[in-house]
Structures are given as structure tokens and as C-alpha cells.
C-alpha positions in Angstrom: 99.6 77.3 43.7 96.2 77.3 43.2 94.5 80.8 42.7 90.4 81.9 43.1 89.9 84.9 41.5 86.8 86.9 41.6 85.8 90.0 39.9 82.7 92.2 39.5 81.1 91.6 43.0 79.0 94.8 42.7 77.3 94.3 46.1 75.9 90.9 46.0 76.7 89.1 48.8 74.6 86.2 48.4 76.3 85.6 45.3 79.6 86.0 46.8 79.4 83.5 50.1 77.7 81.0 47.6 81.1 81.0 44.9 83.4 81.4 48.4 81.7 78.3 49.4 82.3 76.1 46.6 86.2 77.2 47.0 86.2 75.8 50.5 84.3 72.8 49.7 87.1 71.9 47.0 89.8 72.5 48.9 93.1 73.7 48.2 93.4 77.5 47.7 96.6 78.9 48.3 95.4 82.6 47.7 92.2 84.9 46.8 92.5 87.7 44.4 89.7 90.2 43.6 90.1 92.2 40.0 87.7 94.7 41.1 84.1 96.4 41.2 83.2 95.0 44.7 80.3 97.6 44.7 77.8 99.0 41.9 74.3 97.7 41.5 73.8 95.1 44.3 72.2 96.5 48.1 75.4 95.0 50.2 78.8 97.2 49.2 79.8 97.3 52.9 79.3 93.8 53.7 80.9 92.9 50.3 84.0 94.9 50.7 84.1 93.8 54.5 84.6 90.2 53.3 86.8 90.9 50.4 89.1 92.7 52.6 89.1 90.1 54.9 90.0 87.1 52.7 91.8 88.1 49.7 95.5 88.9 49.0 95.3 91.5 46.4 92.1 93.0 45.3 92.1 96.0 42.1 90.3 99.2 41.3 87.2 98.5 39.1 85.5 101.4 37.6 82.7 101.0 40.5 85.3 101.3 42.9 86.8 104.3 41.6 83.7 106.2 41.2 82.8 105.6 44.3 86.3 106.6 46.1 86.4 109.7 44.4 88.8 108.4 42.5 87.0 109.1 38.3 84.4 111.3 37.1 81.2 109.1 36.9 79.0 112.2 35.7 78.8 110.7 32.3 77.0 107.1 33.9 73.3 106.7 33.0 71.3 108.1 36.0 70.4 105.0 37.5 74.2 103.7 37.7 74.9 107.0 39.1 72.3 107.0 41.7 73.5 103.6 42.7 77.2 105.0 43.2 75.8 107.9 45.6 73.6 105.7 47.0 77.0 102.8 47.8 78.5 106.0 48.8 76.3 106.7 51.7 76.4 103.3 53.0 80.3 102.6 53.1 82.3 103.0 56.1 85.4 105.6 56.1 87.7 102.9 56.7 86.2 100.9 53.2 86.4 104.5 51.5 90.2 105.0 52.9 91.0 101.3 51.3 89.1 101.6 47.8 90.8 104.9 47.3 94.5 102.9 47.6 94.1 100.2 45.7 96.0 99.6 42.7 94.9 99.4 38.8 96.8 96.2 38.6 99.1 93.5 39.8 101.7 91.6 38.7 102.2 88.0 40.2 105.4 85.7 40.4 105.1 83.2 37.7 104.3 86.1 35.0 100.5 86.1 35.9 98.7 89.7 35.7 96.0 90.9 37.2 94.0 94.0 35.8 90.3 94.7 36.2 89.7 95.7 32.7 92.5 96.1 29.3 95.9 96.2 30.8 96.8 98.5 28.1 96.0 102.0 29.9 94.1 100.4 32.9 93.0 103.4 34.8 90.6 103.5 31.3 89.0 100.8 31.8 88.7 99.6 28.8 86.9 96.4 27.5 88.3 93.2 26.1 85.7 91.0 24.4 86.1 91.0 20.7 89.3 89.3 18.9 90.7 92.4 17.2 91.1 93.9 21.3 92.7 91.4 22.5 95.2 91.6 19.6 95.3 95.0 20.0 96.7 94.2 23.3 99.1 91.4 22.2 100.7 94.5 19.5 101.0 97.0 21.8 101.7 95.9 25.2 105.5 94.4 25.0 105.1 93.2 28.7 102.5 91.7 28.1 101.8 88.6 30.8 101.9 85.0 29.6 98.5 85.1 31.5 96.5 88.1 32.4 93.1 87.7 33.7 90.4 90.8 33.7 86.9 91.3 34.8 84.7 94.7 33.8 82.9 92.5 30.8 81.0 90.6 33.2 81.8 87.6 30.3 83.5 84.5 30.1 85.8 85.1 27.1 89.0 83.9 26.9 91.7 84.9 24.0 94.8 82.7 23.1 97.8 85.2 21.5 100.2 84.3 19.2 102.7 86.2 17.4 100.0 87.4 14.9 96.8 86.6 16.2 94.5 85.9 18.6 91.8 82.8 18.8 89.2 82.2 20.7 89.2 79.2 23.3 85.7 78.5 24.0 85.1 75.5 27.3 84.7 75.7 30.5 87.8 74.4 31.7 91.3 74.3 30.0 94.8 73.9 29.9 97.8 76.5 29.2 99.6 75.8 26.1 103.0 76.5 26.0 104.4 79.5 23.6 101.0 81.1 23.9 99.7 83.9 26.3 96.2 84.7 27.2 94.0 87.3 28.2 91.4 85.2 30.7 88.1 87.2 32.0 87.0 84.9 34.9 83.2 86.3 34.1 81.3 88.3 37.4 80.4 86.7 40.9 77.5 89.4 41.4 76.0 90.5 37.7 76.7 87.7 35.2 76.0 88.7 31.3 76.8 85.7 29.7 72.6 84.6 30.0 73.8 81.8 32.7 72.5 83.3 36.5 74.7 81.2 38.4 77.7 83.2 40.2 80.7 82.9 38.0 84.7 82.8 39.4 87.9 81.8 38.2 90.3 79.0 39.4 93.7 78.7 38.4 96.7 75.7 38.7 99.6 77.2 38.5 101.7 74.2 38.4 99.0 72.3 36.0 98.7 75.7 34.0 94.8 74.9 34.5 92.3 76.8 34.5 88.2 76.8 35.6 85.6 78.8 35.3 83.4 77.9 38.4 79.6 78.6 38.3 76.9 78.4 41.5 73.7 78.7 41.8 72.4 81.0 44.8 69.1 83.3 46.2 69.1 85.3 43.3 65.6 86.3 44.6 66.6 87.7 48.1 69.5 89.9 46.6 66.7 91.3 43.7 64.1 92.2 46.8 67.2 93.9 48.5 67.8 95.5 45.6 63.8 97.1 45.3 64.0 97.6 49.1 66.7 99.7 49.0 64.8 102.4 46.2 67.6 101.1 44.1 66.5 100.5 40.2 64.3 97.6 39.6 66.4 96.4 36.5 69.4 95.7 38.6 67.7 93.0 40.5 65.3 91.4 37.6 68.8 91.3 35.3 70.0 88.9 37.6 67.4 86.5 37.2 68.3 85.9 33.7 72.2 86.4 33.7 72.0 89.3 31.6 
């Protein structure tokens, strides 16, 4: 089976359509999965929700989705992020709000594959995994850790290979999973990359060859940036798209 895995779209329909077009051109995708954060920051949460609902076999609840759907307190978020979530809530249909309210935190696929927005230890807490120490803690505390866990949340492209005793960085745009190791793979962000590469990013995984690949694609960043400004959202939400930060 060949899986396309998207995450952290954040209302950026230009980036989403661009990455989906690449998957369509490649062909052979058996299922699409979304790791959450469909809304927040970007100017088109409704369009992104509609597209993900139409396409993805499983969609998880990201923290921004949870906030908009009333499933978490976001009063501690900084002002611009909180205002963006309020703005999203006003523009989503009740049907999409109801859909977000029903999304799961995690999902286990056949083949010992787990999907989670953030750390799978306590997924409702939305903890990050972007350092070796965090990956080691997950391996130490989660007895049923899958052979491969795909996550989002940090908007980074971090990969950790886990032995019984340590976590190792994997730095490659494409690699094969090795037998005897467990992996935590952050698939990157479609709509708000923060790894200093402004191109939309998603993951592609072949369960037969156990090969994972990062898919990157340029898109019309200026169009989304202008939509953010026109919507009255914080200008930095659009500006950061130009730099991938």
C-alpha cells in the first residue's frame, strides 16, 4: 500500500492543492491521511476542511482544530493566534464544526503504523517531538509504540530511529526503514512549513518497500499571503510563508 500523509494545512488551500496535484501526478496512492491542524493561521479554513473531508480516509484532530471545535481551551494562546481561531470559527459551516468535534486524536493502521498529531504518549496534550530526548522518552514510556509513528504539529521534517537504548537522527529526504528499529517521522507542514523551506511539504510511505519520502512543491505563496492580509489576520502569518519559518 502507498500512503500520502498530510499535516498542518492551516487554511492554506493553495499549498494543499499544489501538494495534492503532485500526488495525483505520481499516481498509485492507495489512501490519503491527514494528521490534523486543517485550520488556523490561513485564510481558507472552510475550503481546506471540505477538501480533506472529501479525500482523506482518516483525519486526526490537531490542536487548532480542537480549539475551533470547542474541544480545548485556547485562552492562553497569544493574541494573534487566538484571534485567528475566533475568525476561523465564525467562517466554518456548522457541518464542518461538527466534523471537527468528532475527529480522533490518534489512529492505528494495519501494518503496525500509528498516526498522531503530536506525541502519541498523551495525544490530547499535544506535546512536541523535535529533539532526541523527547523521542527517547516516547520509546521508554509507550509500551505499544508502533513500528512507525507519523506525526505533525512541529511543522518540521524530523525523523528519529529508535533502538532499545537510544534515539538516532535520520537526515534524508528519502530513506528505507530498517528492520529492528522503530521510527517517529514528522511529515512536515503543507501550509505553514517551519524548516526554512517555504515549499509545501507532505509524506509518502510505501508499506511494501518500507520507503518514506518527503514530497516538496512550490505553490502560489503570494496569493495566500495576500488573502491573509485581506482577511484582517496578522500579517506575520503571511510573511512567514515566504521564508518557511
